[in-house]
C-alpha positions as CSV (number, residue, x, y, z in Angstrom):
1,X,0.0,0.0,0.0
2,X,2.9,2.3,0.8
3,X,4.4,1.7,-2.6
4,X,1.0,2.1,-4.3
5,X,1.3,-1.2,-6.1
6,X,-2.0,-2.8,-5.0
7,X,-5.4,-2.3,-6.6
8,X,-7.0,-0.5,-3.7
9,X,-10.0,0.5,-5.8
10,X,-10.7,-3.1,-6.9
11,X,-10.3,-4.4,-3.4
12,X,-12.9,-1.8,-2.1
13,X,-15.3,-2.8,-4.9
14,X,-14.9,-6.5,-4.0
15,X,-15.6,-5.7,-0.3
16,X,-18.5,-3.4,-1.1
17,X,-20.1,-6.1,-3.3
18,X,-19.8,-8.7,-0.6
19,X,-21.1,-6.3,2.1
20,X,-24.2,-5.5,0.0
21,X,-24.9,-9.2,-0.8
22,X,-24.6,-10.2,2.8
23,X,-27.0,-7.4,4.0
24,X,-29.4,-8.3,1.2
25,X,-29.6,-12.1,1.8
26,X,-29.9,-11.4,5.6
27,X,-33.0,-9.3,4.9
28,X,-34.4,-11.8,2.5
29,X,-33.9,-14.9,4.7
30,X,-34.4,-13.5,8.2
31,X,-37.6,-13.4,10.2
32,X,-38.4,-9.7,10.7
33,X,-41.8,-10.4,12.4
34,X,-43.6,-8.0,10.2
35,X,-42.4,-4.9,12.0
36,X,-39.9,-2.1,11.4
37,X,-38.0,-3.1,14.5
38,X,-37.4,-6.6,13.2
39,X,-36.3,-5.2,9.8
40,X,-33.8,-2.9,11.6
41,X,-32.5,-5.7,13.7
42,X,-31.9,-7.8,10.6
43,X,-30.2,-4.9,8.8
44,X,-27.8,-4.4,11.7
45,X,-27.1,-8.1,11.8
46,X,-26.5,-8.1,8.1
47,X,-24.2,-5.1,8.2
48,X,-22.2,-6.6,11.1
49,X,-21.7,-9.8,9.2
50,X,-21.2,-8.0,5.9
51,X,-18.4,-5.8,7.2
52,X,-16.5,-8.9,8.4
53,X,-16.9,-10.8,5.1
54,X,-16.3,-7.8,2.9
55,X,-13.2,-6.7,4.8
56,X,-11.8,-10.2,4.6
57,X,-12.4,-10.6,0.9
58,X,-11.0,-7.1,0.2
59,X,-7.8,-7.8,2.1
60,X,-7.3,-11.2,0.4
61,X,-7.8,-9.6,-3.0
62,X,-5.5,-6.7,-2.2
63,X,-2.8,-9.0,-0.8
64,X,-2.7,-11.3,-3.8
65,X,-3.4,-9.0,-6.7
66,X,0.2,-7.7,-7.0
67,X,1.5,-11.3,-7.3
68,X,-1.2,-12.1,-9.9
69,X,-0.3,-9.2,-12.1
70,X,3.3,-10.1,-12.0
71,X,3.1,-13.9,-12.5
72,X,-0.3,-14.7,-14.0
73,X,-1.9,-11.5,-15.4
74,X,-4.4,-13.1,-17.8
75,X,-6.4,-14.7,-14.9
76,X,-7.7,-11.3,-13.7
77,X,-8.5,-9.6,-17.1
78,X,-12.2,-10.4,-17.1
79,X,-12.4,-9.8,-13.3
80,X,-10.8,-6.4,-13.5
81,X,-13.0,-5.3,-16.4
82,X,-16.1,-6.4,-14.5
83,X,-15.0,-4.5,-11.4
84,X,-14.6,-1.3,-13.5
85,X,-18.1,-1.6,-14.7
86,X,-17.4,-2.9,-18.2
87,X,-20.1,-5.6,-18.1
88,X,-20.6,-5.6,-21.9
89,X,-16.9,-6.4,-22.5
90,X,-16.5,-9.6,-24.7
91,X,-14.0,-11.0,-22.2
92,X,-16.5,-10.7,-19.3
93,X,-19.1,-12.5,-21.4
94,X,-16.7,-15.2,-22.4
95,X,-15.7,-15.8,-18.8
96,X,-19.3,-15.9,-17.6
97,X,-20.3,-18.3,-20.3
98,X,-17.4,-20.6,-19.7
99,X,-18.0,-20.5,-15.9
100,X,-21.7,-21.3,-16.2
101,X,-21.0,-24.2,-18.5
102,X,-18.3,-25.7,-16.3
103,X,-20.4,-25.2,-13.2
104,X,-23.3,-27.1,-14.8
105,X,-21.1,-30.0,-15.8
106,X,-19.6,-30.1,-12.3
107,X,-23.1,-30.2,-10.8
108,X,-24.1,-33.0,-13.2
109,X,-21.0,-35.0,-12.2
110,X,-21.7,-34.6,-8.5
111,X,-25.3,-35.6,-9.0
112,X,-24.2,-38.8,-10.8
113,X,-21.7,-39.5,-8.0
114,X,-24.3,-39.1,-5.3
115,X,-26.7,-41.3,-7.2
116,X,-24.1,-44.1,-7.5
117,X,-23.1,-43.7,-3.8
118,X,-26.8,-43.9,-2.8
119,X,-27.6,-47.0,-4.9
120,X,-24.5,-49.0,-4.1
121,X,-24.1,-48.2,-0.4
122,X,-25.7,-50.1,2.5
123,X,-25.9,-46.9,4.6
124,X,-28.0,-43.8,4.0
125,X,-26.5,-41.1,1.8
126,X,-27.8,-37.6,2.5
127,X,-29.2,-35.5,-0.4
128,X,-26.5,-33.4,-2.0
129,X,-27.0,-29.7,-1.2
130,X,-24.1,-27.3,-1.3
131,X,-25.7,-25.0,1.3
132,X,-27.4,-26.7,4.3
133,X,-31.0,-25.5,4.5
134,X,-31.2,-24.5,0.9
135,X,-34.6,-26.1,0.7
136,X,-36.0,-23.0,2.4
137,X,-35.8,-21.4,-1.1
138,X,-39.1,-23.2,-1.7
139,X,-40.8,-20.7,0.6
140,X,-41.0,-18.1,-2.2
141,X,-39.2,-16.0,-4.7
142,X,-37.8,-13.7,-2.0
143,X,-36.2,-16.7,-0.2
144,X,-34.9,-17.9,-3.6
145,X,-33.2,-14.6,-4.2
146,X,-31.8,-14.7,-0.6
147,X,-30.5,-18.3,-1.0
148,X,-28.9,-17.3,-4.4
149,X,-27.1,-14.3,-2.9
150,X,-25.9,-16.3,0.0
151,X,-24.6,-19.0,-2.3
152,X,-22.8,-16.3,-4.4
153,X,-21.0,-15.0,-1.3
154,X,-20.1,-18.4,0.1
155,X,-19.0,-20.0,-3.1
156,X,-17.1,-16.8,-4.3
157,X,-15.1,-17.2,-1.1
158,X,-14.3,-20.8,-2.0
159,X,-13.3,-19.7,-5.5
160,X,-11.0,-17.1,-4.0
161,X,-9.4,-19.8,-1.9
162,X,-8.7,-22.0,-4.9
163,X,-7.4,-18.9,-6.8
164,X,-5.0,-17.9,-4.0
165,X,-3.7,-21.5,-3.7
166,X,-3.0,-21.7,-7.4
167,X,-1.4,-18.3,-7.6
168,X,1.0,-19.3,-4.8
169,X,1.7,-22.6,-6.5
170,X,2.4,-20.6,-9.7
171,X,5.0,-18.5,-7.9
172,X,6.7,-21.6,-6.6
173,X,6.3,-24.1,-9.4
174,X,6.3,-21.8,-12.5
175,X,4.8,-24.4,-14.9
176,X,1.1,-24.1,-15.5
177,X,0.5,-27.8,-16.1
178,X,2.2,-28.7,-12.8
179,X,0.3,-26.0,-10.9
180,X,-3.0,-27.5,-12.3
181,X,-2.1,-31.1,-11.3
182,X,-1.0,-30.1,-7.8
183,X,-4.0,-27.9,-7.4
184,X,-6.4,-30.7,-8.3
185,X,-4.7,-33.1,-5.8
186,X,-4.6,-30.6,-3.0
187,X,-8.2,-29.4,-3.3
188,X,-9.5,-32.9,-3.8
189,X,-8.1,-33.8,-0.4
190,X,-9.6,-30.6,1.1
191,X,-13.1,-30.8,-0.5
192,X,-13.5,-34.6,-0.6
193,X,-16.6,-35.5,1.5
194,X,-16.6,-38.7,3.6
195,X,-17.7,-41.6,1.4
196,X,-19.9,-44.5,2.5
197,X,-18.7,-48.1,2.2
198,X,-18.7,-48.9,-1.5
199,X,-17.5,-51.7,-3.7
200,X,-14.1,-51.0,-5.3
201,X,-15.5,-50.2,-8.8
202,X,-18.2,-47.9,-7.4
203,X,-15.7,-46.2,-5.2
204,X,-13.4,-45.6,-8.2
205,X,-16.2,-44.2,-10.3
206,X,-17.3,-41.8,-7.5
207,X,-13.7,-40.7,-6.9
208,X,-13.3,-40.1,-10.7
209,X,-16.4,-38.0,-10.9
210,X,-15.4,-35.9,-7.9
211,X,-11.9,-35.4,-9.4
212,X,-13.7,-34.3,-12.6
213,X,-15.5,-31.5,-10.7
214,X,-12.3,-30.2,-9.2
215,X,-10.5,-30.5,-12.5
216,X,-13.3,-28.5,-14.2
217,X,-12.8,-25.6,-11.7
218,X,-9.0,-25.7,-12.0
219,X,-9.2,-25.8,-15.8
220,X,-11.5,-22.8,-15.9
221,X,-9.2,-20.9,-13.6
222,X,-6.1,-21.7,-15.6
223,X,-7.7,-21.1,-19.0
224,X,-10.0,-18.2,-18.3
225,X,-9.3,-16.7,-14.9
226,X,-10.9,-15.7,-11.7
227,X,-14.2,-14.4,-13.0
228,X,-15.0,-17.7,-14.8
229,X,-14.0,-19.6,-11.7
230,X,-16.4,-17.7,-9.5
231,X,-19.1,-18.2,-12.1
232,X,-18.4,-21.9,-12.2
233,X,-18.6,-22.3,-8.4
234,X,-21.8,-20.2,-8.2
235,X,-23.5,-22.1,-11.1
236,X,-22.6,-25.4,-9.5
237,X,-24.0,-24.4,-6.2
238,X,-27.2,-23.0,-7.5
239,X,-27.8,-26.0,-9.7
240,X,-27.4,-28.3,-6.7
241,X,-29.4,-26.2,-4.2
242,X,-32.5,-25.8,-6.3
243,X,-34.3,-29.0,-7.3
244,X,-35.7,-29.0,-10.8
245,X,-39.5,-28.9,-11.2
246,X,-40.5,-32.1,-13.1
247,X,-44.2,-31.5,-12.9
248,X,-45.1,-28.0,-14.1
249,X,-48.4,-28.2,-12.2
250,X,-46.7,-28.7,-8.8
251,X,-47.2,-26.0,-6.3
252,X,-43.5,-25.2,-6.1
253,X,-42.8,-25.3,-9.9
254,X,-42.5,-21.5,-10.2
255,X,-40.0,-21.3,-7.4
256,X,-38.0,-24.3,-8.6
257,X,-37.8,-22.8,-12.1
258,X,-35.9,-19.9,-10.5
259,X,-32.4,-21.5,-10.7
260,X,-32.5,-22.8,-14.3
261,X,-34.0,-19.5,-15.6
262,X,-31.2,-17.6,-13.7
263,X,-28.5,-19.8,-15.1
264,X,-29.9,-19.7,-18.6
265,X,-30.2,-15.9,-18.5
266,X,-26.6,-15.7,-17.4
267,X,-25.5,-18.0,-20.2
268,X,-27.4,-16.1,-22.8
269,X,-26.0,-12.8,-21.6
270,X,-22.5,-14.3,-21.6
271,X,-22.9,-15.7,-25.2
272,X,-24.3,-12.5,-26.6
273,X,-21.6,-10.3,-24.9
274,X,-18.8,-12.7,-25.9
275,X,-19.8,-12.8,-29.6
276,X,-20.6,-9.1,-29.9
277,X,-17.1,-8.2,-30.9
278,X,-17.0,-11.1,-33.5
279,X,-20.3,-9.9,-35.0
280,X,-19.0,-6.4,-35.3
281,X,-15.7,-7.5,-36.9
282,X,-17.6,-9.6,-39.5
283,X,-19.9,-6.7,-40.3
């Protein structure tokens, strides 16, 4: 900070976005009791929590940003352009589209792994939700928005952890392919949930699917950067935390449609933004 090498403005924007998201999901998900006093109490609680989360993310980003620009600058191009308000930039659209696609594939792989574990285990396997209590999103659209915002904050923090780890590995190991391999191994150990007793073949399939999800996040980070990684984590979390409505006539169909509509809208925005420059160059 004394040498004015860090991105203070970017760190403040990261912290402010996290603060606003925490306050918003606290108000959406909290019980205000129908009175102004309850709303004020929730707002104070959200601001207290938001200051802590926002300050932590801002400090983490500020601390690592200098190393990133020196050793791995392409990973923050889309992220930096989004922070400066250039949402229509083709790089931002490309990163969002790649992240949503990778997150959807990761969610599918985890669903298959959970299904195999449930069908080939003698013990009970709990339903796969990234966020405990995400089923409260079925209470209404407001709760759906709150759950989505909370997932954005929590999973963005996980994406930042992966990003910081790989940046430090990049400083030490230098070679990108070696950073990717070591990153997959390390974070597979960190994120691997306890597995039930399975036959060797089923266990290998479940492990391979789980490694695939980690590999997708690492590939997106190495190839596209931080913005795409955050998008992949959030897309995976939202896909896993909102069950799909199979019966359109079910009472919760409109709420359950919230997640796929949100992801589809993000993907369409990313595609149109990413191809805007190509269309103009052809014209």
